[in-house]
C-alpha positions in Angstrom: 132.2 -38.9 -29.1 129.1 -36.7 -28.6 127.1 -36.3 -31.8 124.0 -34.9 -30.2 122.4 -32.1 -32.1 119.7 -29.5 -31.6 117.3 -29.1 -34.5 114.0 -27.3 -34.5 114.2 -27.3 -30.7 114.4 -31.1 -30.8 117.3 -33.2 -29.3 118.8 -35.5 -31.9 121.4 -38.2 -31.2 123.3 -37.2 -34.4 123.2 -34.4 -37.1 122.3 -37.0 -39.8 118.8 -37.0 -41.1 117.2 -39.4 -43.6 115.1 -37.0 -45.7 111.8 -37.9 -47.3 111.9 -40.7 -49.8 110.1 -44.0 -50.7 112.6 -45.8 -48.5 111.1 -44.2 -45.4 107.6 -45.7 -45.9 108.9 -49.0 -44.5 109.0 -49.4 -40.8 111.9 -51.9 -40.9 113.9 -49.5 -43.0 113.2 -46.7 -40.5 114.5 -49.0 -37.7 117.7 -49.7 -39.7 118.2 -46.0 -40.3 118.0 -45.4 -36.6 120.4 -48.3 -35.8 122.8 -47.0 -38.4 123.1 -43.5 -36.9 120.2 -41.4 -38.2 119.3 -38.6 -35.8 115.9 -38.2 -37.3 113.8 -39.4 -40.2 111.5 -37.5 -42.5 108.5 -39.6 -43.8 107.4 -39.5 -47.4 105.4 -36.5 -48.3 101.6 -36.1 -48.5 100.9 -33.9 -51.5 98.2 -31.2 -51.6 96.9 -32.8 -54.8 96.4 -36.1 -53.0 94.4 -34.4 -50.3 92.2 -32.6 -52.7 91.6 -35.7 -54.8 90.5 -37.7 -51.8 88.2 -34.9 -50.7 86.6 -34.8 -54.1 86.0 -38.5 -54.0 84.4 -38.3 -50.6 82.3 -35.4 -51.6 80.9 -37.4 -54.5 80.1 -40.3 -52.2 78.4 -38.1 -49.8 76.3 -36.4 -52.4 75.3 -39.5 -54.3 74.8 -41.6 -51.2 72.6 -39.0 -49.5 70.3 -39.1 -52.5 70.2 -42.8 -52.7 70.0 -44.3 -49.3 67.9 -43.5 -46.3 70.7 -44.2 -43.8 73.3 -42.2 -45.8 73.2 -39.1 -43.5 74.1 -41.2 -40.5 76.6 -43.4 -42.4 78.7 -40.6 -43.8 80.1 -37.8 -41.7 78.9 -34.3 -42.4 80.8 -32.8 -45.2 81.7 -29.6 -43.4 83.1 -31.4 -40.5 85.0 -34.0 -42.5 88.8 -34.0 -42.0 90.7 -35.7 -44.9 92.0 -39.0 -43.7 94.9 -40.8 -45.4 94.8 -44.0 -43.3 98.2 -45.3 -44.4 100.1 -42.1 -43.8 98.6 -41.5 -40.4 99.2 -45.2 -39.5 102.9 -44.8 -40.6 103.4 -41.7 -38.4 101.8 -43.5 -35.5 103.8 -46.7 -35.9 107.1 -45.0 -36.6 106.7 -42.6 -33.6 106.0 -45.6 -31.4 108.8 -47.8 -32.7 111.6 -45.2 -32.9 113.4 -43.3 -30.2 114.6 -40.6 -32.7 112.3 -37.8 -33.9 109.8 -38.7 -36.7 109.2 -35.7 -39.0 106.1 -35.8 -41.2 106.1 -34.1 -44.5 103.5 -31.9 -46.3 104.1 -30.8 -49.9 101.9 -28.1 -51.5 101.8 -24.8 -53.2 98.7 -23.0 -51.9 97.5 -21.8 -48.5 94.1 -23.5 -48.7 92.5 -25.8 -46.2 94.8 -28.8 -46.9 97.3 -27.3 -44.5 95.0 -28.2 -41.7 96.1 -31.8 -42.3 99.2 -30.9 -40.2 97.0 -31.3 -37.2 96.5 -35.0 -38.1 100.2 -35.5 -38.2 100.6 -33.8 -34.8 97.9 -36.0 -33.3 99.5 -39.1 -34.7 102.7 -38.4 -32.8 105.0 -36.6 -35.3 107.7 -34.6 -33.5 107.8 -32.0 -36.3 106.6 -31.2 -39.7 108.6 -30.5 -42.8 106.7 -28.2 -45.1 107.9 -28.7 -48.7 106.6 -25.7 -50.7 107.0 -26.6 -54.3 105.5 -24.1 -56.8 106.6 -23.1 -60.2 105.4 -19.6 -60.9 104.7 -20.1 -64.6 102.1 -17.3 -64.8 104.0 -14.2 -66.2 101.5 -12.0 -64.4 102.5 -13.4 -61.0 105.2 -11.2 -59.4 108.0 -12.2 -57.2 106.5 -10.3 -54.3 103.2 -12.3 -54.8 105.1 -15.6 -54.8 106.9 -14.7 -51.6 103.7 -13.7 -50.0 102.2 -17.0 -50.8 105.1 -18.8 -49.2 104.7 -16.7 -46.1 100.9 -17.4 -45.9 101.4 -21.2 -46.3 103.9 -21.2 -43.5 101.6 -19.1 -41.3 98.7 -21.4 -42.0 100.6 -24.5 -40.9 102.4 -23.0 -37.9 99.2 -21.6 -36.5 97.5 -25.0 -36.9 100.0 -27.0 -34.8 102.2 -26.7 -31.7 105.0 -28.9 -33.0 107.9 -27.2 -34.8 107.7 -26.7 -38.5 110.7 -26.6 -40.9 110.2 -25.1 -44.4 112.0 -26.7 -47.4 112.4 -24.2 -50.1 114.1 -23.8 -53.5 117.0 -21.4 -54.2 115.2 -19.3 -56.8 114.4 -16.1 -54.8 116.0 -12.8 -55.6 117.1 -12.6 -51.9 117.2 -16.1 -50.4 118.6 -15.0 -47.1 115.9 -12.4 -46.6 113.2 -14.9 -47.7 114.5 -17.4 -45.1 114.2 -14.7 -42.5 110.6 -13.9 -43.5 109.7 -17.6 -43.2 111.1 -17.8 -39.7 109.2 -14.6 -38.9 106.0 -16.3 -40.1 106.5 -19.1 -37.5 108.9 -21.6 -39.0 111.5 -23.0 -36.6 114.0 -23.7 -39.4 114.7 -23.8 -43.1 115.8 -26.7 -45.3 118.1 -25.8 -48.2 117.3 -26.6 -50.9 114.4 -28.3 -52.7 115.4 -29.7 -56.1 113.0 -28.6 -58.9 112.6 -31.5 -61.3 112.5 -30.3 -64.9 111.1 -32.3 -67.8 113.1 -33.3 -70.8 112.0 -33.2 -74.4 112.1 -36.3 -76.6 112.8 -35.1 -80.2 111.7 -38.5 -81.6 108.2 -38.6 -80.0 107.8 -34.8 -79.7 106.8 -35.3 -76.1 107.7 -33.9 -72.7 109.3 -36.6 -70.6 109.3 -36.4 -66.8 112.8 -36.9 -65.5 113.9 -37.8 -62.0 117.6 -37.9 -61.3 119.2 -38.4 -58.0 121.4 -35.6 -56.8 125.2 -35.6 -57.2 128.0 -34.1 -55.1 128.6 -31.1 -57.3 125.0 -29.9 -56.6 125.9 -29.2 -52.9 127.7 -25.9 -53.8 124.6 -23.8 -53.9 123.1 -24.9 -50.5 126.6 -24.7 -49.1 126.8 -21.1 -50.1 123.6 -20.0 -48.6 123.9 -22.0 -45.4 127.3 -20.4 -44.9 125.7 -17.0 -45.4 122.9 -17.6 -43.0 124.7 -19.5 -40.2 124.7 -17.5 -37.0 122.3 -14.9 -38.6 119.0 -16.7 -38.9 117.1 -17.1 -35.7 116.2 -20.7 -36.6 117.7 -24.0 -37.5 119.4 -24.7 -40.8 119.2 -28.1 -42.6 121.4 -28.9 -45.5 120.2 -31.3 -48.3 121.4 -32.2 -51.8 124.7 -33.8 -52.9 125.6 -35.7 -49.7 127.5 -38.8 -50.8 130.1 -39.4 -48.2 131.3 -38.3 -44.7 133.4 -35.4 -46.2 130.2 -33.9 -47.6 128.6 -34.1 -44.1 131.7 -32.3 -42.7 131.5 -29.6 -45.4 127.9 -28.7 -44.5 128.7 -28.7 -40.8 131.6 -26.4 -41.4 129.4 -24.0 -43.3 126.9 -23.9 -40.4 124.2 -26.6 -40.9 122.6 -27.9 -37.8 121.7 -31.1 -39.5 122.7 -32.8 -42.8 120.0 -34.6 -44.8 120.5 -37.3 -47.4 118.2 -39.2 -49.8 120.0 -40.0 -53.0 123.0 -41.8 -51.3 120.6 -44.0 -49.4 118.6 -44.8 -52.5 121.8 -45.7 -54.3 123.5 -47.6 -51.6 120.8 -48.7 -49.2 119.8 -47.4 -45.7 122.9 -49.1 -44.2 124.9 -46.3 -45.9 123.8 -44.1 -43.0 126.3 -45.9 -40.8 129.1 -45.1 -43.3 128.2 -41.4 -43.0 128.1 -41.6 -39.2 131.3 -43.6 -38.7 133.1 -41.4 -41.2 132.0 -38.2 -39.3 133.2 -39.8 -36.1 136.6 -40.7 -37.6 137.1 -37.2 -39.1 136.4 -35.6 -35.7 138.4 -38.1 -33.7 141.4 -37.7 -36.0 141.5 -34.0 -35.1 140.9 -34.4 -31.4 137.4 -33.0 -31.5 134.6 -34.2 -29.3 131.6 -33.5 -31.5 130.1 -31.6 -34.4 129.4 -28.5 -32.3 133.2 -27.8 -32.3 133.2 -27.3 -36.1 129.6 -26.1 -36.8 129.8 -22.8 -38.6 133.6 -22.5 -38.4 133.7 -21.5 -42.1 130.5 -19.5 -42.2 130.3 -16.0 -43.6 130.0 -14.6 -40.1 133.1 -16.4 -38.7 135.5 -16.8 -41.7 138.5 -14.5 -41.7 137.9 -13.6 -45.4 134.1 -13.2 -45.8 134.7 -12.1 -49.4 135.0 -15.8 -50.2 131.2 -15.8 -50.1 130.7 -12.5 -52.0 131.2 -10.8 -55.4 134.9 -10.1 -54.9 135.6 -13.8 -54.9 133.5 -14.3 -58.0 135.8 -11.8 -59.8 139.0 -13.5 -58.4 137.8 -16.9 -59.6 137.0 -15.7 -63.1 140.2 -13.6 -63.5 142.4 -16.4 -62.0 141.2 -19.2 -64.3 144.1 -21.0 -65.8 143.5 -21.3 -69.6 146.5 -23.6 -70.1 145.2 -26.1 -67.5 142.0 -26.3 -69.6 144.0 -27.0 -72.7 143.6 -23.6 -74.3 146.7 -22.1 -75.7 
């Protein structure tokens, strides 16, 4: 069975990718993921806010130290030349890249196109095979138009892709008026692929304490329908790679995404629930499914049920929406 996959121009031994999570901060876990069949791993994200905070702390040290100690100017690097250094993150990239034979993908998470994107160069120098750029912004300003939001995404992508030579994938949310067109613009700005979709975490309200409560819930299988739709629409049309994420619990979910046209299938929640060894369950299940049908690899099914190749493309469009609503069985729902 040949599970090899091409993603972002990189050769992967399988289409399964362990997406960014706290699990991936541990080198032993990364080794286990590789041994269990992961084709690549995405390391935990470095956040724009962390970078700016570290820079603020260093700026304060430089300013105070320069006024207090005679040797300060030689002890601290010049502020203008200083490149933010997160020692632990860089060390993880270096160690993981040296220890694993599969691609190690570093992750940046931010919402502006300011200088923090230059940190991508540090990832590249540390040995990252690619960068996953997770653009997470909530346009809460009512004066900020959709066009301005999209322009910001494009500028962030352009800032990162011009800073490095390694491939960059962009992880986006689904809340664009035209997700397919937006994906096309991002690839046009230099991205080598798109990851669908980022999950936006919404706060809850506690009526007893009258407070907002941050809430983090792992994804569930039913949430895969939205990325499945748009990957199916874009497969064969986007001049870049497609990564599916959200809702992957078992091997059948991997198969669904591949049939829609995903180049790789990412998972986090299932690994957090069941441990990194669950990657082997996904891999072996995929092999079993393909073998049972006499298939030699995922390339034989990838995109078979995409919008471009399906016999009835209306299944992805408005006509199917109407059929579904009009064909709903009220009696099956217990309504007389």
